[in-house]
TIRO-2110 file (N, C-alpha, C; in Angstrom, 1 decimal):
// TIRO-2110
-3.7, -6.9, -9.9, N, 1, A
-2.8, -7.4, -8.9, CA, 1, A
-3.5, -8.4, -8.0, C, 1, A
-2.9, -9.6, -7.8, N, 2, A
-3.6, -10.6, -7.0, CA, 2, A
-3.4, -10.5, -5.5, C, 2, A
-2.3, -9.7, -5.1, N, 3, A
-2.0, -9.6, -3.7, CA, 3, A
-2.8, -8.4, -3.2, C, 3, A
-3.8, -8.6, -2.3, N, 4, A
-4.6, -7.4, -1.8, CA, 4, A
-3.8, -6.4, -1.0, C, 4, A
-2.6, -6.8, -0.5, N, 5, A
-1.7, -5.9, 0.2, CA, 5, A
-1.2, -4.8, -0.7, C, 5, A
-1.0, -5.2, -2.0, N, 6, A
-0.3, -4.3, -3.0, CA, 6, A
-1.2, -4.2, -4.2, C, 6, A
-2.3, -3.6, -4.2, N, 7, A
-3.2, -3.6, -5.3, CA, 7, A
-2.6, -2.8, -6.6, C, 7, A
-1.7, -2.0, -6.4, N, 8, A
-1.0, -1.3, -7.5, CA, 8, A
0.4, -1.7, -7.6, C, 8, A
0.8, -2.8, -7.0, N, 9, A
2.1, -3.4, -7.0, CA, 9, A
3.0, -2.7, -5.9, C, 9, A
4.1, -3.3, -5.7, N, 10, A
5.0, -2.7, -4.7, CA, 10, A
5.7, -1.5, -5.3, C, 10, A
6.3, -0.6, -4.4, N, 11, A
6.9, 0.6, -4.9, CA, 11, A
8.2, 0.2, -5.6, C, 11, A
8.3, 0.7, -6.8, N, 12, A
9.5, 0.6, -7.6, CA, 12, A
10.0, 2.0, -8.0, C, 12, A
11.1, 2.5, -7.5, N, 13, A
11.5, 3.8, -7.9, CA, 13, A
11.9, 3.9, -9.4, C, 13, A
11.7, 5.1, -9.9, N, 14, A
12.1, 5.3, -11.3, CA, 14, A
13.6, 5.1, -11.5, C, 14, A
14.0, 4.7, -12.7, N, 15, A
15.4, 4.5, -12.9, CA, 15, A
16.2, 5.8, -13.0, C, 15, A
15.4, 6.9, -13.4, N, 16, A
16.0, 8.2, -13.4, CA, 16, A
14.8, 9.2, -13.1, C, 16, A
15.2, 10.4, -12.7, N, 17, A
14.3, 11.4, -12.4, CA, 17, A
14.4, 12.6, -13.4, C, 17, A
13.2, 13.2, -13.7, N, 18, A
13.2, 14.3, -14.7, CA, 18, A
12.2, 15.3, -14.2, C, 18, A
12.2, 16.5, -14.8, N, 19, A
11.3, 17.5, -14.5, CA, 19, A
9.9, 17.1, -14.8, C, 19, A
9.7, 16.4, -15.9, N, 20, A
8.4, 15.9, -16.3, CA, 20, A
7.8, 14.9, -15.3, C, 20, A
8.7, 14.0, -14.9, N, 21, A
8.3, 12.9, -13.9, CA, 21, A
7.9, 13.6, -12.6, C, 21, A
8.7, 14.6, -12.2, N, 22, A
8.4, 15.2, -10.9, CA, 22, A
7.0, 15.9, -11.0, C, 22, A
6.7, 16.6, -12.1, N, 23, A
5.4, 17.2, -12.3, CA, 23, A
4.3, 16.2, -12.2, C, 23, A
4.5, 15.0, -12.8, N, 24, A
3.5, 14.0, -12.7, CA, 24, A
3.3, 13.5, -11.3, C, 24, A
4.4, 13.3, -10.5, N, 25, A
4.3, 12.9, -9.1, CA, 25, A
3.6, 14.0, -8.3, C, 25, A
4.0, 15.2, -8.5, N, 26, A
3.4, 16.4, -7.8, CA, 26, A
1.9, 16.4, -8.1, C, 26, A
1.5, 16.1, -9.4, N, 27, A
0.1, 16.1, -9.7, CA, 27, A
-0.7, 15.0, -8.9, C, 27, A
0.0, 13.9, -8.7, N, 28, A
-0.6, 12.8, -7.9, CA, 28, A
-0.8, 13.2, -6.5, C, 28, A
0.2, 13.9, -6.0, N, 29, A
0.1, 14.4, -4.6, CA, 29, A
-1.0, 15.4, -4.5, C, 29, A
-1.1, 16.3, -5.5, N, 30, A
-2.2, 17.3, -5.5, CA, 30, A
-3.6, 16.7, -5.5, C, 30, A
-3.7, 15.6, -6.3, N, 31, A
-5.0, 15.0, -6.5, CA, 31, A
-5.4, 14.0, -5.4, C, 31, A
-4.5, 13.6, -4.5, N, 32, A
-4.8, 12.6, -3.5, CA, 32, A
-6.0, 13.0, -2.6, C, 32, A
-6.1, 14.2, -2.0, N, 33, A
-7.2, 14.4, -1.2, CA, 33, A
-8.6, 14.2, -1.8, C, 33, A
-8.7, 14.7, -3.1, N, 34, A
-10.0, 14.5, -3.8, CA, 34, A
-10.3, 13.0, -4.0, C, 34, A
-9.2, 12.3, -4.3, N, 35, A
-9.3, 10.8, -4.6, CA, 35, A
-9.8, 10.1, -3.3, C, 35, A
-9.2, 10.5, -2.2, N, 36, A
-9.6, 9.9, -0.9, CA, 36, A
-11.1, 10.2, -0.6, C, 36, A
-11.4, 11.5, -0.7, N, 37, A
-12.8, 11.9, -0.5, CA, 37, A
-13.8, 11.1, -1.3, C, 37, A
-13.5, 10.9, -2.6, N, 38, A
-14.3, 10.1, -3.5, CA, 38, A
-14.3, 8.7, -3.1, C, 38, A
-13.2, 8.1, -2.7, N, 39, A
-13.1, 6.7, -2.3, CA, 39, A
-14.0, 6.4, -1.1, C, 39, A
-14.1, 7.3, -0.2, N, 40, A
-14.9, 7.0, 1.0, CA, 40, A
-16.3, 7.6, 1.0, C, 40, A
-16.6, 8.4, 0.0, N, 41, A
-17.9, 9.1, -0.1, CA, 41, A
-19.0, 8.1, -0.1, C, 41, A
-20.0, 8.4, 0.8, N, 42, A
-21.2, 7.6, 0.9, CA, 42, A
-21.0, 6.3, 1.7, C, 42, A
-19.9, 6.0, 2.2, N, 43, A
-19.7, 4.8, 3.0, CA, 43, A
-20.3, 5.0, 4.4, C, 43, A
-21.0, 3.9, 4.9, N, 44, A
-21.6, 3.9, 6.2, CA, 44, A
-20.5, 3.7, 7.3, C, 44, A
-20.8, 4.1, 8.6, N, 45, A
-19.8, 3.8, 9.6, CA, 45, A
-19.4, 2.3, 9.7, C, 45, A
-20.4, 1.4, 9.4, N, 46, A
-20.1, 0.0, 9.4, CA, 46, A
-19.1, -0.4, 8.3, C, 46, A
-19.3, 0.2, 7.1, N, 47, A
-18.4, 0.0, 6.0, CA, 47, A
-17.0, 0.6, 6.3, C, 47, A
-17.0, 1.7, 6.9, N, 48, A
-15.7, 2.3, 7.3, CA, 48, A
-14.9, 1.5, 8.3, C, 48, A
-15.6, 0.6, 9.0, N, 49, A
-14.9, -0.3, 10.0, CA, 49, A
-14.5, -1.6, 9.3, C, 49, A
-14.9, -1.8, 8.1, N, 50, A
-14.5, -3.1, 7.4, CA, 50, A
-13.1, -3.1, 6.9, C, 50, A
-12.3, -4.1, 7.2, N, 51, A
-11.0, -4.2, 6.7, CA, 51, A
-10.9, -4.3, 5.2, C, 51, A
-9.9, -3.7, 4.6, N, 52, A
-9.8, -3.8, 3.2, CA, 52, A
-9.3, -5.2, 2.7, C, 52, A
-8.7, -6.0, 3.7, N, 53, A
-8.3, -7.4, 3.4, CA, 53, A
-8.3, -8.1, 4.7, C, 53, A
-8.2, -9.4, 4.7, N, 54, A
-8.1, -10.2, 5.9, CA, 54, A
-6.8, -9.7, 6.7, C, 54, A
-6.9, -9.5, 8.0, N, 55, A
-5.8, -9.1, 8.8, CA, 55, A
-5.4, -7.7, 8.5, C, 55, A
-6.1, -6.9, 7.7, N, 56, A
-5.8, -5.6, 7.3, CA, 56, A
-6.5, -4.5, 8.1, C, 56, A
-6.1, -3.3, 7.8, N, 57, A
-6.7, -2.1, 8.5, CA, 57, A
-8.1, -1.9, 7.9, C, 57, A
-8.9, -1.3, 8.8, N, 58, A
-10.2, -0.9, 8.3, CA, 58, A
-10.1, 0.3, 7.3, C, 58, A
-11.1, 0.6, 6.6, N, 59, A
-11.1, 1.7, 5.7, CA, 59, A
-10.8, 3.0, 6.5, C, 59, A
-11.4, 3.2, 7.6, N, 60, A
-11.1, 4.4, 8.5, CA, 60, A
-9.6, 4.4, 8.8, C, 60, A
-9.1, 3.3, 9.2, N, 61, A
-7.6, 3.3, 9.6, CA, 61, A
-6.8, 3.7, 8.4, C, 61, A
-7.1, 3.2, 7.2, N, 62, A
-6.3, 3.6, 6.0, CA, 62, A
-6.4, 5.1, 5.9, C, 62, A
-7.5, 5.7, 6.0, N, 63, A
-7.6, 7.2, 5.8, CA, 63, A
-6.8, 7.9, 6.9, C, 63, A
-7.0, 7.5, 8.2, N, 64, A
-6.2, 8.1, 9.2, CA, 64, A
-4.7, 7.9, 9.0, C, 64, A
-4.3, 6.7, 8.5, N, 65, A
-2.9, 6.5, 8.3, CA, 65, A
-2.4, 7.4, 7.2, C, 65, A
-3.1, 7.7, 6.2, N, 66, A
-2.7, 8.6, 5.1, CA, 66, A
-2.4, 10.0, 5.7, C, 66, A
-3.3, 10.4, 6.6, N, 67, A
-3.1, 11.7, 7.2, CA, 67, A
-1.8, 11.7, 8.1, C, 67, A
-1.6, 10.7, 8.9, N, 68, A
-0.4, 10.6, 9.7, CA, 68, A
0.8, 10.6, 8.9, C, 68, A
0.8, 9.7, 7.9, N, 69, A
2.0, 9.5, 7.1, CA, 69, A
2.4, 10.7, 6.3, C, 69, A
1.4, 11.4, 5.7, N, 70, A
1.7, 12.5, 4.8, CA, 70, A
2.0, 13.8, 5.6, C, 70, A
1.5, 13.9, 6.8, N, 71, A
2.0, 14.9, 7.7, CA, 71, A
3.5, 14.7, 8.0, C, 71, A
3.9, 13.5, 8.3, N, 72, A
5.3, 13.2, 8.5, CA, 72, A
6.1, 13.5, 7.3, C, 72, A
5.6, 13.1, 6.1, N, 73, A
6.3, 13.3, 4.9, CA, 73, A
6.6, 14.8, 4.6, C, 73, A
5.6, 15.6, 4.7, N, 74, A
5.7, 17.0, 4.5, CA, 74, A
6.8, 17.6, 5.4, C, 74, A
6.8, 17.2, 6.6, N, 75, A
7.8, 17.7, 7.6, CA, 75, A
9.2, 17.2, 7.1, C, 75, A
9.3, 15.9, 6.7, N, 76, A
10.6, 15.4, 6.3, CA, 76, A
11.1, 16.1, 5.1, C, 76, A
10.2, 16.4, 4.1, N, 77, A
10.6, 17.2, 3.0, CA, 77, A
11.2, 18.6, 3.3, C, 77, A
10.5, 19.3, 4.2, N, 78, A
10.9, 20.6, 4.6, CA, 78, A
12.3, 20.5, 5.4, C, 78, A
12.4, 19.5, 6.3, N, 79, A
13.7, 19.3, 7.0, CA, 79, A
14.8, 19.1, 6.0, C, 79, A
14.6, 18.3, 5.0, N, 80, A
15.7, 18.0, 4.0, CA, 80, A
16.1, 19.2, 3.2, C, 80, A
15.1, 20.1, 3.0, N, 81, A
15.4, 21.3, 2.2, CA, 81, A
16.0, 22.3, 3.0, C, 81, A
16.0, 22.2, 4.3, N, 82, A
16.6, 23.3, 5.1, CA, 82, A
17.7, 22.9, 6.0, C, 82, A
18.1, 21.6, 5.9, N, 83, A
19.3, 21.1, 6.8, CA, 83, A
20.0, 20.1, 5.9, C, 83, A
21.3, 19.9, 6.3, N, 84, A
22.1, 18.9, 5.6, CA, 84, A
21.9, 17.5, 6.1, C, 84, A
21.1, 16.7, 5.2, N, 85, A
20.8, 15.3, 5.5, CA, 85, A
20.3, 15.1, 6.9, C, 85, A
19.3, 15.8, 7.4, N, 86, A
18.8, 15.6, 8.8, CA, 86, A
18.3, 14.2, 9.0, C, 86, A
18.4, 13.8, 10.2, N, 87, A
17.9, 12.5, 10.6, CA, 87, A
16.4, 12.6, 10.9, C, 87, A
15.7, 11.7, 10.3, N, 88, A
14.2, 11.6, 10.6, CA, 88, A
14.0, 10.2, 11.1, C, 88, A
13.1, 10.1, 12.0, N, 89, A
12.8, 8.8, 12.7, CA, 89, A
11.6, 8.1, 12.1, C, 89, A
11.7, 6.8, 11.8, N, 90, A
10.6, 6.1, 11.4, CA, 90, A
9.6, 5.9, 12.6, C, 90, A
8.4, 5.5, 12.3, N, 91, A
7.5, 5.3, 13.4, CA, 91, A
6.7, 4.0, 13.2, C, 91, A
6.1, 3.5, 14.2, N, 92, A
5.4, 2.2, 14.2, CA, 92, A
4.0, 2.5, 13.7, C, 92, A
3.8, 2.4, 12.4, N, 93, A
2.5, 2.6, 11.8, CA, 93, A
1.4, 1.8, 12.3, C, 93, A
1.7, 0.5, 12.6, N, 94, A
0.7, -0.4, 13.1, CA, 94, A
0.2, 0.0, 14.5, C, 94, A
1.2, 0.5, 15.3, N, 95, A
0.8, 1.0, 16.7, CA, 95, A
0.0, 2.3, 16.5, C, 95, A
0.4, 3.2, 15.6, N, 96, A
-0.4, 4.4, 15.5, CA, 96, A
-1.8, 4.1, 15.0, C, 96, A
-2.0, 3.0, 14.2, N, 97, A
-3.3, 2.7, 13.7, CA, 97, A
-4.2, 2.1, 14.8, C, 97, A
-3.7, 1.8, 16.0, N, 98, A
-4.5, 1.2, 17.0, CA, 98, A
-5.0, 2.3, 18.0, C, 98, A
-4.5, 3.5, 17.9, N, 99, A
-5.0, 4.5, 18.9, CA, 99, A
-6.5, 4.9, 18.5, C, 99, A
-7.2, 5.3, 19.5, N, 100, A
-8.7, 5.6, 19.3, CA, 100, A
-8.9, 6.6, 18.1, C, 100, A
-8.0, 7.6, 17.9, N, 101, A
-8.3, 8.5, 16.8, CA, 101, A
-8.1, 7.8, 15.5, C, 101, A
-7.4, 6.7, 15.4, N, 102, A
-7.2, 6.0, 14.1, CA, 102, A
-8.2, 4.9, 13.9, C, 102, A
-9.0, 4.5, 14.8, N, 103, A
-10.0, 3.5, 14.6, CA, 103, A
-11.4, 4.2, 14.5, C, 103, A
-11.5, 5.5, 14.8, N, 104, A
-12.7, 6.2, 14.7, CA, 104, A
-13.2, 6.2, 13.2, C, 104, A
-14.5, 6.1, 13.1, N, 105, A
-15.1, 6.3, 11.8, CA, 105, A
-15.4, 7.7, 11.4, C, 105, A
-15.1, 8.7, 12.3, N, 106, A
-15.2, 10.1, 12.0, CA, 106, A
-13.9, 10.5, 11.2, C, 106, A
-14.1, 10.6, 10.0, N, 107, A
-12.9, 10.9, 9.1, CA, 107, A
-12.7, 12.4, 8.9, C, 107, A
-13.6, 13.2, 9.4, N, 108, A
-13.6, 14.6, 9.1, CA, 108, A
-12.2, 15.3, 9.3, C, 108, A
-11.6, 15.0, 10.5, N, 109, A
-10.3, 15.6, 10.8, CA, 109, A
-9.2, 15.1, 9.9, C, 109, A
-9.1, 13.8, 9.6, N, 110, A
-8.1, 13.3, 8.7, CA, 110, A
-8.3, 13.8, 7.3, C, 110, A
-9.5, 13.9, 6.8, N, 111, A
-9.7, 14.4, 5.5, CA, 111, A
-9.3, 15.9, 5.4, C, 111, A
-9.6, 16.6, 6.5, N, 112, A
-9.2, 18.0, 6.5, CA, 112, A
-7.7, 18.2, 6.6, C, 112, A
-7.0, 17.3, 7.3, N, 113, A
-5.5, 17.3, 7.3, CA, 113, A
-5.0, 17.0, 5.9, C, 113, A
-5.5, 16.0, 5.3, N, 114, A
-5.1, 15.7, 3.9, CA, 114, A
-5.3, 16.9, 3.0, C, 114, A
-6.4, 17.6, 3.1, N, 115, A
-6.7, 18.7, 2.2, CA, 115, A
-5.6, 19.8, 2.5, C, 115, A
-5.4, 20.1, 3.8, N, 116, A
-4.5, 21.2, 4.2, CA, 116, A
-3.0, 20.9, 3.9, C, 116, A
-2.6, 19.7, 4.4, N, 117, A
-1.2, 19.3, 4.2, CA, 117, A
-0.8, 19.2, 2.7, C, 117, A
-1.7, 18.6, 1.9, N, 118, A
-1.4, 18.4, 0.5, CA, 118, A
-1.4, 19.8, -0.2, C, 118, A
-2.2, 20.7, 0.2, N, 119, A
-2.2, 22.0, -0.4, CA, 119, A
-0.9, 22.7, -0.1, C, 119, A
-0.4, 22.7, 1.1, N, 120, A
0.9, 23.3, 1.5, CA, 120, A
2.0, 22.5, 0.8, C, 120, A
2.0, 21.2, 0.8, N, 121, A
3.0, 20.3, 0.3, CA, 121, A
3.2, 20.6, -1.2, C, 121, A
2.1, 20.7, -1.9, N, 122, A
2.2, 20.9, -3.4, CA, 122, A
2.9, 22.3, -3.6, C, 122, A
2.4, 23.3, -2.9, N, 123, A
3.0, 24.6, -3.1, CA, 123, A
4.5, 24.6, -2.9, C, 123, A
4.9, 23.9, -1.8, N, 124, A
6.3, 23.7, -1.5, CA, 124, A
7.1, 23.0, -2.6, C, 124, A
6.5, 21.8, -3.0, N, 125, A
7.1, 21.0, -4.1, CA, 125, A
7.3, 21.8, -5.3, C, 125, A
6.4, 22.6, -5.7, N, 126, A
6.5, 23.4, -6.9, CA, 126, A
7.6, 24.5, -6.8, C, 126, A
8.0, 24.7, -5.6, N, 127, A
9.1, 25.8, -5.5, CA, 127, A
10.5, 25.2, -5.6, C, 127, A
10.6, 23.8, -5.6, N, 128, A
11.9, 23.2, -5.6, CA, 128, A
12.4, 23.1, -7.0, C, 128, A
13.7, 23.2, -7.2, N, 129, A
14.4, 23.0, -8.5, CA, 129, A
15.1, 21.6, -8.4, C, 129, A
15.8, 21.3, -9.4, N, 130, A
16.5, 20.0, -9.4, CA, 130, A
17.4, 19.8, -8.2, C, 130, A
18.1, 20.9, -7.8, N, 131, A
19.0, 20.8, -6.7, CA, 131, A
18.2, 20.5, -5.4, C, 131, A
17.0, 21.1, -5.3, N, 132, A
16.1, 20.9, -4.2, CA, 132, A
15.7, 19.5, -4.1, C, 132, A
15.4, 18.8, -5.2, N, 133, A
15.0, 17.4, -5.2, CA, 133, A
16.1, 16.5, -4.9, C, 133, A
17.4, 17.0, -5.0, N, 134, A
18.5, 16.2, -4.7, CA, 134, A
18.8, 16.2, -3.2, C, 134, A
18.2, 17.1, -2.4, N, 135, A
18.4, 17.1, -1.0, CA, 135, A
18.0, 15.8, -0.4, C, 135, A
18.6, 15.4, 0.7, N, 136, A
18.3, 14.1, 1.4, CA, 136, A
17.9, 14.3, 2.8, C, 136, A
17.2, 13.3, 3.3, N, 137, A
17.1, 13.1, 4.8, CA, 137, A
17.6, 11.8, 5.1, C, 137, A
18.1, 11.6, 6.3, N, 138, A
18.6, 10.3, 6.7, CA, 138, A
17.6, 9.6, 7.6, C, 138, A
16.9, 8.6, 7.0, N, 139, A
15.8, 7.9, 7.6, CA, 139, A
16.4, 6.9, 8.6, C, 139, A
15.9, 6.8, 9.8, N, 140, A
16.4, 5.9, 10.8, CA, 140, A
16.4, 4.4, 10.4, C, 140, A
15.6, 4.0, 9.4, N, 141, A
15.6, 2.6, 9.0, CA, 141, A
16.1, 2.5, 7.5, C, 141, A
15.7, 3.5, 6.7, N, 142, A
16.1, 3.4, 5.2, CA, 142, A
17.4, 4.0, 4.9, C, 142, A
18.0, 4.8, 5.8, N, 143, A
19.2, 5.5, 5.4, CA, 143, A
18.9, 6.7, 4.6, C, 143, A
19.9, 7.3, 3.9, N, 144, A
19.7, 8.5, 3.1, CA, 144, A
18.7, 8.3, 2.0, C, 144, A
17.7, 9.3, 1.9, N, 145, A
16.7, 9.2, 0.9, CA, 145, A
16.6, 10.6, 0.3, C, 145, A
16.8, 10.6, -1.0, N, 146, A
16.7, 11.9, -1.8, CA, 146, A
15.2, 12.3, -1.9, C, 146, A
15.0, 13.6, -2.0, N, 147, A
13.6, 14.0, -2.1, CA, 147, A
13.0, 13.5, -3.5, C, 147, A
13.8, 13.4, -4.5, N, 148, A
13.2, 12.8, -5.8, CA, 148, A
12.6, 11.4, -5.5, C, 148, A
13.4, 10.6, -4.8, N, 149, A
12.9, 9.2, -4.5, CA, 149, A
11.6, 9.3, -3.5, C, 149, A
11.7, 10.2, -2.5, N, 150, A
10.6, 10.3, -1.6, CA, 150, A
9.3, 10.8, -2.3, C, 150, A
9.5, 11.7, -3.3, N, 151, A
8.4, 12.2, -4.0, CA, 151, A
7.7, 11.0, -4.8, C, 151, A
8.5, 10.2, -5.5, N, 152, A
7.9, 9.0, -6.2, CA, 152, A
7.3, 8.1, -5.2, C, 152, A
7.9, 7.9, -4.0, N, 153, A
7.3, 7.0, -3.0, CA, 153, A
6.0, 7.4, -2.5, C, 153, A
5.9, 8.7, -2.2, N, 154, A
4.6, 9.2, -1.7, CA, 154, A
3.5, 9.3, -2.7, C, 154, A
3.8, 9.5, -4.0, N, 155, A
2.8, 9.4, -5.0, CA, 155, A
2.3, 8.0, -5.1, C, 155, A
3.2, 7.0, -5.1, N, 156, A
2.8, 5.6, -5.0, CA, 156, A
2.0, 5.3, -3.8, C, 156, A
2.4, 5.8, -2.6, N, 157, A
1.7, 5.6, -1.4, CA, 157, A
0.3, 6.0, -1.4, C, 157, A
0.0, 7.1, -2.0, N, 158, A
-1.4, 7.6, -2.1, CA, 158, A
-2.2, 6.6, -3.0, C, 158, A
-1.6, 6.3, -4.2, N, 159, A
-2.3, 5.4, -5.1, CA, 159, A
-2.6, 4.0, -4.4, C, 159, A
-1.6, 3.6, -3.7, N, 160, A
-1.6, 2.3, -3.0, CA, 160, A
-2.8, 2.2, -2.1, C, 160, A
-3.0, 3.2, -1.2, N, 161, A
-4.0, 3.2, -0.2, CA, 161, A
-5.4, 3.5, -0.8, C, 161, A
-5.5, 4.4, -1.7, N, 162, A
-6.8, 4.6, -2.4, CA, 162, A
-7.2, 3.3, -3.0, C, 162, A
-6.3, 2.6, -3.7, N, 163, A
-6.7, 1.3, -4.3, CA, 163, A
-7.1, 0.3, -3.3, C, 163, A
-6.6, 0.3, -2.0, N, 164, A
-7.2, -0.5, -1.0, CA, 164, A
-8.6, -0.3, -0.8, C, 164, A
-9.0, 1.0, -0.7, N, 165, A
-10.4, 1.4, -0.5, CA, 165, A
-11.3, 1.1, -1.7, C, 165, A
-10.9, 1.5, -2.9, N, 166, A
-11.7, 1.3, -4.1, CA, 166, A
-11.8, -0.1, -4.4, C, 166, A
-10.7, -0.9, -4.2, N, 167, A
-10.8, -2.3, -4.4, CA, 167, A
-11.8, -3.0, -3.5, C, 167, A
-11.8, -2.6, -2.3, N, 168, A
-12.8, -3.2, -1.3, CA, 168, A
-14.2, -2.8, -1.8, C, 168, A
-14.4, -1.6, -2.1, N, 169, A
-15.7, -1.2, -2.6, CA, 169, A
-16.2, -2.0, -3.8, C, 169, A
-15.3, -2.2, -4.7, N, 170, A
-15.6, -3.0, -5.9, CA, 170, A
-15.9, -4.5, -5.5, C, 170, A
-15.1, -5.1, -4.7, N, 171, A
-15.3, -6.5, -4.3, CA, 171, A
-16.7, -6.6, -3.5, C, 171, A
-17.0, -5.6, -2.7, N, 172, A
-18.2, -5.7, -1.9, CA, 172, A
-19.4, -5.2, -2.6, C, 172, A
-19.3, -4.5, -3.7, N, 173, A
-20.4, -4.0, -4.5, CA, 173, A
-20.9, -2.7, -3.8, C, 173, A
-20.1, -2.0, -3.1, N, 174, A
-20.5, -0.8, -2.4, CA, 174, A
-20.4, 0.4, -3.4, C, 174, A
-21.6, 0.9, -3.8, N, 175, A
-21.6, 2.0, -4.7, CA, 175, A
-21.7, 3.3, -3.9, C, 175, A
-21.3, 4.3, -4.5, N, 176, A
-21.4, 5.6, -3.9, CA, 176, A
-22.9, 6.1, -3.8, C, 176, A
-23.3, 6.6, -2.7, N, 177, A
-24.6, 7.2, -2.6, CA, 177, A
-24.7, 8.6, -3.2, C, 177, A
-25.8, 8.9, -3.8, N, 178, A
-25.9, 10.3, -4.4, CA, 178, A
-26.8, 11.2, -3.6, C, 178, A
END
């Protein structure tokens, strides 16, 4: 992909949803924390402050964003499964990325959040049946979103941001320290 904003391409939802497809997406959600740990492993504080592209977030901000975003996603999924099309509010990701906790090179808390939230989220996702994935939430910007679509979106979201970090590492020649 030539556009550094979208190293794995833009999100394209599947034309249909199946049990096999859901399992694949759940597998990606399950694998994300380890992929993020590996992507940032051995990076120095200076490297963590490096933006993944011109005008882009730093590596640290990407990791903190993943924790923020996926905490919100988990809650949205649970709301959709327990209420009739509940309204969820979008948030200003760029503003969140400017708070001191999001520019810090201390990734320990956000990595722990990813580990914990994804562990819970996967157990929850594995409990849903086809009807559960048909549940919706009403996003303040996107409108009604079925959990099937949201599952595909967040699987892509994880790939997307890990590719920001691994792509930067490759361009800069930053190898993992052993």
